[in-house]
Chimera marker file (.cmm) of the C-alpha trace (Angstrom):
<marker_set name="trace">
<marker id="1" x="139.976" y="108.717" z="34.203" r="1" g="1" b="0" radius="0.5"/>
<marker id="2" x="139.309" y="111.788" z="32.087" r="1" g="1" b="0" radius="0.5"/>
<marker id="3" x="136.336" y="110.162" z="30.388" r="1" g="1" b="0" radius="0.5"/>
<marker id="4" x="135.224" y="107.824" z="33.149" r="1" g="1" b="0" radius="0.5"/>
<marker id="5" x="134.714" y="110.362" z="35.940" r="1" g="1" b="0" radius="0.5"/>
<marker id="6" x="132.491" y="112.815" z="34.035" r="1" g="1" b="0" radius="0.5"/>
<marker id="7" x="130.380" y="109.888" z="32.845" r="1" g="1" b="0" radius="0.5"/>
<marker id="8" x="130.096" y="108.508" z="36.400" r="1" g="1" b="0" radius="0.5"/>
<marker id="9" x="129.152" y="111.922" z="37.793" r="1" g="1" b="0" radius="0.5"/>
<marker id="10" x="126.621" y="112.412" z="35.014" r="1" g="1" b="0" radius="0.5"/>
<marker id="11" x="124.996" y="109.054" z="35.738" r="1" g="1" b="0" radius="0.5"/>
<marker id="12" x="124.833" y="109.817" z="39.456" r="1" g="1" b="0" radius="0.5"/>
<marker id="13" x="123.427" y="113.284" z="38.798" r="1" g="1" b="0" radius="0.5"/>
<marker id="14" x="120.762" y="111.888" z="36.503" r="1" g="1" b="0" radius="0.5"/>
<marker id="15" x="119.833" y="109.167" z="38.997" r="1" g="1" b="0" radius="0.5"/>
<marker id="16" x="119.469" y="111.734" z="41.777" r="1" g="1" b="0" radius="0.5"/>
<marker id="17" x="116.239" y="112.945" z="40.115" r="1" g="1" b="0" radius="0.5"/>
<marker id="18" x="116.201" y="116.439" z="41.614" r="1" g="1" b="0" radius="0.5"/>
<marker id="19" x="112.942" y="117.325" z="39.868" r="1" g="1" b="0" radius="0.5"/>
<marker id="20" x="111.210" y="114.512" z="41.741" r="1" g="1" b="0" radius="0.5"/>
<marker id="21" x="112.495" y="115.756" z="45.088" r="1" g="1" b="0" radius="0.5"/>
<marker id="22" x="111.265" y="119.250" z="44.367" r="1" g="1" b="0" radius="0.5"/>
<marker id="23" x="107.807" y="117.676" z="44.350" r="1" g="1" b="0" radius="0.5"/>
<marker id="24" x="108.439" y="115.064" z="47.074" r="1" g="1" b="0" radius="0.5"/>
<marker id="25" x="110.996" y="116.642" z="49.410" r="1" g="1" b="0" radius="0.5"/>
<marker id="26" x="110.066" y="114.308" z="52.252" r="1" g="1" b="0" radius="0.5"/>
<marker id="27" x="111.739" y="111.437" z="50.371" r="1" g="1" b="0" radius="0.5"/>
<marker id="28" x="115.070" y="113.185" z="49.778" r="1" g="1" b="0" radius="0.5"/>
<marker id="29" x="116.830" y="111.316" z="52.601" r="1" g="1" b="0" radius="0.5"/>
<marker id="30" x="116.767" y="108.140" z="50.518" r="1" g="1" b="0" radius="0.5"/>
<marker id="31" x="119.285" y="109.783" z="48.177" r="1" g="1" b="0" radius="0.5"/>
<marker id="32" x="121.903" y="110.508" z="50.855" r="1" g="1" b="0" radius="0.5"/>
<marker id="33" x="124.287" y="107.739" z="49.691" r="1" g="1" b="0" radius="0.5"/>
<marker id="34" x="124.180" y="109.049" z="46.120" r="1" g="1" b="0" radius="0.5"/>
<marker id="35" x="124.759" y="112.631" z="47.281" r="1" g="1" b="0" radius="0.5"/>
<marker id="36" x="127.694" y="111.426" z="49.407" r="1" g="1" b="0" radius="0.5"/>
<marker id="37" x="129.307" y="109.789" z="46.381" r="1" g="1" b="0" radius="0.5"/>
<marker id="38" x="128.806" y="112.919" z="44.290" r="1" g="1" b="0" radius="0.5"/>
<marker id="39" x="130.248" y="115.113" z="47.015" r="1" g="1" b="0" radius="0.5"/>
<marker id="40" x="133.324" y="112.917" z="47.480" r="1" g="1" b="0" radius="0.5"/>
<marker id="41" x="134.100" y="112.813" z="43.762" r="1" g="1" b="0" radius="0.5"/>
<marker id="42" x="133.425" y="116.518" z="43.286" r="1" g="1" b="0" radius="0.5"/>
<marker id="43" x="135.720" y="117.340" z="46.192" r="1" g="1" b="0" radius="0.5"/>
<marker id="44" x="138.553" y="115.070" z="45.080" r="1" g="1" b="0" radius="0.5"/>
<marker id="45" x="138.444" y="115.873" z="41.385" r="1" g="1" b="0" radius="0.5"/>
<marker id="46" x="137.187" y="119.437" z="41.198" r="1" g="1" b="0" radius="0.5"/>
<marker id="47" x="140.533" y="120.704" z="39.902" r="1" g="1" b="0" radius="0.5"/>
<marker id="48" x="140.739" y="118.098" z="37.149" r="1" g="1" b="0" radius="0.5"/>
<marker id="49" x="137.112" y="118.248" z="35.996" r="1" g="1" b="0" radius="0.5"/>
<marker id="50" x="136.313" y="120.513" z="33.106" r="1" g="1" b="0" radius="0.5"/>
<marker id="51" x="133.267" y="121.796" z="34.930" r="1" g="1" b="0" radius="0.5"/>
<marker id="52" x="132.510" y="125.495" z="35.393" r="1" g="1" b="0" radius="0.5"/>
<marker id="53" x="131.798" y="126.558" z="38.957" r="1" g="1" b="0" radius="0.5"/>
<marker id="54" x="132.607" y="123.119" z="40.387" r="1" g="1" b="0" radius="0.5"/>
<marker id="55" x="133.156" y="124.635" z="43.831" r="1" g="1" b="0" radius="0.5"/>
<marker id="56" x="129.736" y="126.282" z="43.777" r="1" g="1" b="0" radius="0.5"/>
<marker id="57" x="128.104" y="123.011" z="42.751" r="1" g="1" b="0" radius="0.5"/>
<marker id="58" x="129.915" y="121.252" z="45.581" r="1" g="1" b="0" radius="0.5"/>
<marker id="59" x="128.749" y="123.860" z="48.107" r="1" g="1" b="0" radius="0.5"/>
<marker id="60" x="125.117" y="123.862" z="46.997" r="1" g="1" b="0" radius="0.5"/>
<marker id="61" x="124.982" y="120.063" z="46.867" r="1" g="1" b="0" radius="0.5"/>
<marker id="62" x="126.519" y="119.934" z="50.360" r="1" g="1" b="0" radius="0.5"/>
<marker id="63" x="123.721" y="122.214" z="51.611" r="1" g="1" b="0" radius="0.5"/>
<marker id="64" x="121.126" y="119.896" z="50.085" r="1" g="1" b="0" radius="0.5"/>
<marker id="65" x="122.835" y="116.897" z="51.686" r="1" g="1" b="0" radius="0.5"/>
<marker id="66" x="122.767" y="118.623" z="55.084" r="1" g="1" b="0" radius="0.5"/>
<marker id="67" x="119.045" y="119.316" z="54.678" r="1" g="1" b="0" radius="0.5"/>
<marker id="68" x="118.454" y="115.647" z="53.791" r="1" g="1" b="0" radius="0.5"/>
<marker id="69" x="119.998" y="114.619" z="57.125" r="1" g="1" b="0" radius="0.5"/>
<marker id="70" x="117.727" y="116.753" z="59.313" r="1" g="1" b="0" radius="0.5"/>
<marker id="71" x="114.407" y="115.636" z="60.834" r="1" g="1" b="0" radius="0.5"/>
<marker id="72" x="111.364" y="116.656" z="58.816" r="1" g="1" b="0" radius="0.5"/>
<marker id="73" x="109.384" y="119.810" z="59.503" r="1" g="1" b="0" radius="0.5"/>
<marker id="74" x="107.311" y="122.118" z="57.304" r="1" g="1" b="0" radius="0.5"/>
<marker id="75" x="110.129" y="124.660" z="57.150" r="1" g="1" b="0" radius="0.5"/>
<marker id="76" x="112.628" y="121.961" z="56.298" r="1" g="1" b="0" radius="0.5"/>
<marker id="77" x="110.462" y="120.657" z="53.453" r="1" g="1" b="0" radius="0.5"/>
<marker id="78" x="110.326" y="124.151" z="51.968" r="1" g="1" b="0" radius="0.5"/>
<marker id="79" x="114.092" y="124.495" z="52.363" r="1" g="1" b="0" radius="0.5"/>
<marker id="80" x="114.644" y="121.129" z="50.639" r="1" g="1" b="0" radius="0.5"/>
<marker id="81" x="112.470" y="122.176" z="47.703" r="1" g="1" b="0" radius="0.5"/>
<marker id="82" x="114.304" y="125.482" z="47.356" r="1" g="1" b="0" radius="0.5"/>
<marker id="83" x="117.768" y="123.911" z="47.626" r="1" g="1" b="0" radius="0.5"/>
<marker id="84" x="116.941" y="121.097" z="45.199" r="1" g="1" b="0" radius="0.5"/>
<marker id="85" x="115.776" y="123.754" z="42.749" r="1" g="1" b="0" radius="0.5"/>
<marker id="86" x="118.974" y="125.747" z="43.273" r="1" g="1" b="0" radius="0.5"/>
<marker id="87" x="121.180" y="122.729" z="42.525" r="1" g="1" b="0" radius="0.5"/>
<marker id="88" x="119.025" y="121.686" z="39.570" r="1" g="1" b="0" radius="0.5"/>
<marker id="89" x="119.330" y="125.129" z="37.935" r="1" g="1" b="0" radius="0.5"/>
<marker id="90" x="123.114" y="125.428" z="38.293" r="1" g="1" b="0" radius="0.5"/>
<marker id="91" x="125.094" y="125.478" z="35.053" r="1" g="1" b="0" radius="0.5"/>
<marker id="92" x="127.557" y="122.788" z="36.211" r="1" g="1" b="0" radius="0.5"/>
<marker id="93" x="124.664" y="120.495" z="37.233" r="1" g="1" b="0" radius="0.5"/>
<marker id="94" x="123.156" y="120.804" z="33.777" r="1" g="1" b="0" radius="0.5"/>
<marker id="95" x="126.539" y="120.177" z="32.203" r="1" g="1" b="0" radius="0.5"/>
<marker id="96" x="126.982" y="116.986" z="34.251" r="1" g="1" b="0" radius="0.5"/>
<marker id="97" x="123.697" y="115.659" z="32.922" r="1" g="1" b="0" radius="0.5"/>
<marker id="98" x="124.650" y="116.109" z="29.243" r="1" g="1" b="0" radius="0.5"/>
<link id1="1" id2="2" r="1" g="1" b="0" radius="0.2"/>
<link id1="2" id2="3" r="1" g="1" b="0" radius="0.2"/>
<link id1="3" id2="4" r="1" g="1" b="0" radius="0.2"/>
<link id1="4" id2="5" r="1" g="1" b="0" radius="0.2"/>
<link id1="5" id2="6" r="1" g="1" b="0" radius="0.2"/>
<link id1="6" id2="7" r="1" g="1" b="0" radius="0.2"/>
<link id1="7" id2="8" r="1" g="1" b="0" radius="0.2"/>
<link id1="8" id2="9" r="1" g="1" b="0" radius="0.2"/>
<link id1="9" id2="10" r="1" g="1" b="0" radius="0.2"/>
<link id1="10" id2="11" r="1" g="1" b="0" radius="0.2"/>
<link id1="11" id2="12" r="1" g="1" b="0" radius="0.2"/>
<link id1="12" id2="13" r="1" g="1" b="0" radius="0.2"/>
<link id1="13" id2="14" r="1" g="1" b="0" radius="0.2"/>
<link id1="14" id2="15" r="1" g="1" b="0" radius="0.2"/>
<link id1="15" id2="16" r="1" g="1" b="0" radius="0.2"/>
<link id1="16" id2="17" r="1" g="1" b="0" radius="0.2"/>
<link id1="17" id2="18" r="1" g="1" b="0" radius="0.2"/>
<link id1="18" id2="19" r="1" g="1" b="0" radius="0.2"/>
<link id1="19" id2="20" r="1" g="1" b="0" radius="0.2"/>
<link id1="20" id2="21" r="1" g="1" b="0" radius="0.2"/>
<link id1="21" id2="22" r="1" g="1" b="0" radius="0.2"/>
<link id1="22" id2="23" r="1" g="1" b="0" radius="0.2"/>
<link id1="23" id2="24" r="1" g="1" b="0" radius="0.2"/>
<link id1="24" id2="25" r="1" g="1" b="0" radius="0.2"/>
<link id1="25" id2="26" r="1" g="1" b="0" radius="0.2"/>
<link id1="26" id2="27" r="1" g="1" b="0" radius="0.2"/>
<link id1="27" id2="28" r="1" g="1" b="0" radius="0.2"/>
<link id1="28" id2="29" r="1" g="1" b="0" radius="0.2"/>
<link id1="29" id2="30" r="1" g="1" b="0" radius="0.2"/>
<link id1="30" id2="31" r="1" g="1" b="0" radius="0.2"/>
<link id1="31" id2="32" r="1" g="1" b="0" radius="0.2"/>
<link id1="32" id2="33" r="1" g="1" b="0" radius="0.2"/>
<link id1="33" id2="34" r="1" g="1" b="0" radius="0.2"/>
<link id1="34" id2="35" r="1" g="1" b="0" radius="0.2"/>
<link id1="35" id2="36" r="1" g="1" b="0" radius="0.2"/>
<link id1="36" id2="37" r="1" g="1" b="0" radius="0.2"/>
<link id1="37" id2="38" r="1" g="1" b="0" radius="0.2"/>
<link id1="38" id2="39" r="1" g="1" b="0" radius="0.2"/>
<link id1="39" id2="40" r="1" g="1" b="0" radius="0.2"/>
<link id1="40" id2="41" r="1" g="1" b="0" radius="0.2"/>
<link id1="41" id2="42" r="1" g="1" b="0" radius="0.2"/>
<link id1="42" id2="43" r="1" g="1" b="0" radius="0.2"/>
<link id1="43" id2="44" r="1" g="1" b="0" radius="0.2"/>
<link id1="44" id2="45" r="1" g="1" b="0" radius="0.2"/>
<link id1="45" id2="46" r="1" g="1" b="0" radius="0.2"/>
<link id1="46" id2="47" r="1" g="1" b="0" radius="0.2"/>
<link id1="47" id2="48" r="1" g="1" b="0" radius="0.2"/>
<link id1="48" id2="49" r="1" g="1" b="0" radius="0.2"/>
<link id1="49" id2="50" r="1" g="1" b="0" radius="0.2"/>
<link id1="50" id2="51" r="1" g="1" b="0" radius="0.2"/>
<link id1="51" id2="52" r="1" g="1" b="0" radius="0.2"/>
<link id1="52" id2="53" r="1" g="1" b="0" radius="0.2"/>
<link id1="53" id2="54" r="1" g="1" b="0" radius="0.2"/>
<link id1="54" id2="55" r="1" g="1" b="0" radius="0.2"/>
<link id1="55" id2="56" r="1" g="1" b="0" radius="0.2"/>
<link id1="56" id2="57" r="1" g="1" b="0" radius="0.2"/>
<link id1="57" id2="58" r="1" g="1" b="0" radius="0.2"/>
<link id1="58" id2="59" r="1" g="1" b="0" radius="0.2"/>
<link id1="59" id2="60" r="1" g="1" b="0" radius="0.2"/>
<link id1="60" id2="61" r="1" g="1" b="0" radius="0.2"/>
<link id1="61" id2="62" r="1" g="1" b="0" radius="0.2"/>
<link id1="62" id2="63" r="1" g="1" b="0" radius="0.2"/>
<link id1="63" id2="64" r="1" g="1" b="0" radius="0.2"/>
<link id1="64" id2="65" r="1" g="1" b="0" radius="0.2"/>
<link id1="65" id2="66" r="1" g="1" b="0" radius="0.2"/>
<link id1="66" id2="67" r="1" g="1" b="0" radius="0.2"/>
<link id1="67" id2="68" r="1" g="1" b="0" radius="0.2"/>
<link id1="68" id2="69" r="1" g="1" b="0" radius="0.2"/>
<link id1="69" id2="70" r="1" g="1" b="0" radius="0.2"/>
<link id1="70" id2="71" r="1" g="1" b="0" radius="0.2"/>
<link id1="71" id2="72" r="1" g="1" b="0" radius="0.2"/>
<link id1="72" id2="73" r="1" g="1" b="0" radius="0.2"/>
<link id1="73" id2="74" r="1" g="1" b="0" radius="0.2"/>
<link id1="74" id2="75" r="1" g="1" b="0" radius="0.2"/>
<link id1="75" id2="76" r="1" g="1" b="0" radius="0.2"/>
<link id1="76" id2="77" r="1" g="1" b="0" radius="0.2"/>
<link id1="77" id2="78" r="1" g="1" b="0" radius="0.2"/>
<link id1="78" id2="79" r="1" g="1" b="0" radius="0.2"/>
<link id1="79" id2="80" r="1" g="1" b="0" radius="0.2"/>
<link id1="80" id2="81" r="1" g="1" b="0" radius="0.2"/>
<link id1="81" id2="82" r="1" g="1" b="0" radius="0.2"/>
<link id1="82" id2="83" r="1" g="1" b="0" radius="0.2"/>
<link id1="83" id2="84" r="1" g="1" b="0" radius="0.2"/>
<link id1="84" id2="85" r="1" g="1" b="0" radius="0.2"/>
<link id1="85" id2="86" r="1" g="1" b="0" radius="0.2"/>
<link id1="86" id2="87" r="1" g="1" b="0" radius="0.2"/>
<link id1="87" id2="88" r="1" g="1" b="0" radius="0.2"/>
<link id1="88" id2="89" r="1" g="1" b="0" radius="0.2"/>
<link id1="89" id2="90" r="1" g="1" b="0" radius="0.2"/>
<link id1="90" id2="91" r="1" g="1" b="0" radius="0.2"/>
<link id1="91" id2="92" r="1" g="1" b="0" radius="0.2"/>
<link id1="92" id2="93" r="1" g="1" b="0" radius="0.2"/>
<link id1="93" id2="94" r="1" g="1" b="0" radius="0.2"/>
<link id1="94" id2="95" r="1" g="1" b="0" radius="0.2"/>
<link id1="95" id2="96" r="1" g="1" b="0" radius="0.2"/>
<link id1="96" id2="97" r="1" g="1" b="0" radius="0.2"/>
<link id1="97" id2="98" r="1" g="1" b="0" radius="0.2"/>
</marker_set>
């Protein structure tokens, strides 16, 4: 499990393509299932993962997930772009993608 979970999370993080959704925030809702999986695994295994600031990553990703569930508006699109950028720049997010 020690090797499998980080690899799974890394694959999911890479497949989420946060850079794309910074440019196309209107399409972010299509990634809700992937974000759900990431959130579940981060929540369940945050104490066993060797990931700095795992709780912060979980919180910021949860905010992005909440934004992906809301109906579209101009303000919401801006918020999605900003939150996707926030998650993408986090140290633990970058570490997952290594």
